[in-house]
C-alpha positions, -999 to 999 in steps of 0.1 A, spaced: 597 -219 -553 609 -184 -545 632 -173 -517 612 -158 -488 641 -138 -475 634 -112 -502 599 -104 -490 591 -76 -466 560 -78 -444 542 -45 -441 507 -32 -433 483 -39 -462 469 -12 -483 437 -13 -503 456 -16 -535 473 -47 -522 439 -64 -516 428 -53 -551 459 -71 -564 453 -101 -543 417 -103 -557 430 -100 -592 454 -129 -586 429 -148 -564 436 -182 -580 473 -180 -571 464 -179 -534 432 -200 -532 432 -222 -563 396 -232 -573 382 -220 -539 364 -187 -545 369 -168 -513 368 -133 -528 337 -124 -508 357 -128 -475 382 -102 -485 365 -73 -467 381 -40 -475 366 -25 -444 389 -47 -423 420 -33 -441 406 2 -437 398 -1 -400 424 -26 -388 453 -17 -412 480 -23 -386 470 -60 -382 463 -67 -419 497 -75 -434 512 -84 -468 545 -100 -477 557 -81 -507 586 -85 -530 597 -71 -564 574 -95 -582 543 -88 -562 525 -100 -530 537 -134 -519 513 -137 -490 490 -119 -467 471 -121 -434 439 -102 -426 431 -99 -390 421 -76 -361 421 -74 -323 387 -78 -305 377 -57 -275 383 -87 -253 420 -91 -263 418 -117 -290 438 -114 -322 415 -129 -347 429 -141 -381 402 -138 -407 423 -149 -437 459 -160 -443 472 -171 -477 505 -176 -495 509 -174 -533 513 -208 -551 550 -202 -557 557 -192 -520 542 -223 -503 565 -244 -482 590 -216 -476 580 -206 -441 562 -175 -452 529 -184 -436 548 -189 -403 565 -155 -407 531 -138 -415 516 -153 -384 545 -141 -362 542 -106 -376 505 -107 -369 510 -119 -334 535 -91 -327 511 -65 -342 481 -79 -324 500 -80 -291 509 -43 -295 472 -36 -298 463 -55 -266 458 -91 -278 465 -118 -252 456 -147 -274 451 -157 -311 421 -173 -327 413 -185 -362 387 -208 -377 384 -232 -407 361 -258 -421 364 -294 -410 376 -305 -444 405 -280 -446 431 -305 -435 460 -283 -447 448 -254 -425 443 -277 -395 478 -292 -399 494 -257 -404 477 -242 -373 487 -273 -352 523 -269 -363 521 -233 -351 511 -245 -316 473 -238 -318 448 -260 -300 420 -271 -323 384 -278 -313 354 -286 -334 325 -263 -325 291 -275 -336 269 -249 -352 297 -223 -351 286 -208 -385 249 -216 -378 228 -247 -374 245 -277 -389 277 -257 -398 305 -269 -375 339 -252 -377 374 -260 -364 383 -232 -339 420 -226 -332 433 -209 -300 467 -200 -288 478 -179 -259 504 -152 -267 535 -151 -245 536 -125 -218 562 -98 -220 
């Protein structure tokens, strides 16, 4: 495991996402989620798409944006295989919450599949409420939807 204190969380650049895609297996294992890494999100919402970088590369990242109704939506969050369990995911979420709040977010939202028990446990530890929403991704495709209100100033 690598020490997290040597990482710096900064806005993501397109080259960062290209690097993440090159090293995709280090973040997602056998799950192929490359198609969810939409470069347009980084181009259009760069201040809420963040990477944790260190001398040896990108240790983690979060891709998200703020909706017109004030929701900071997390599209993807991942930590590299050697950075798991170090608190980096929590730090990425905190940095995203701060950035989203600066852009008018009043709450956070994320989704995952019913079978992603690691994501469900992670979000619950961060204080999110979790609800199963039937047909969220279309007929017969339920998802777990997470919500958390951001603190007021």
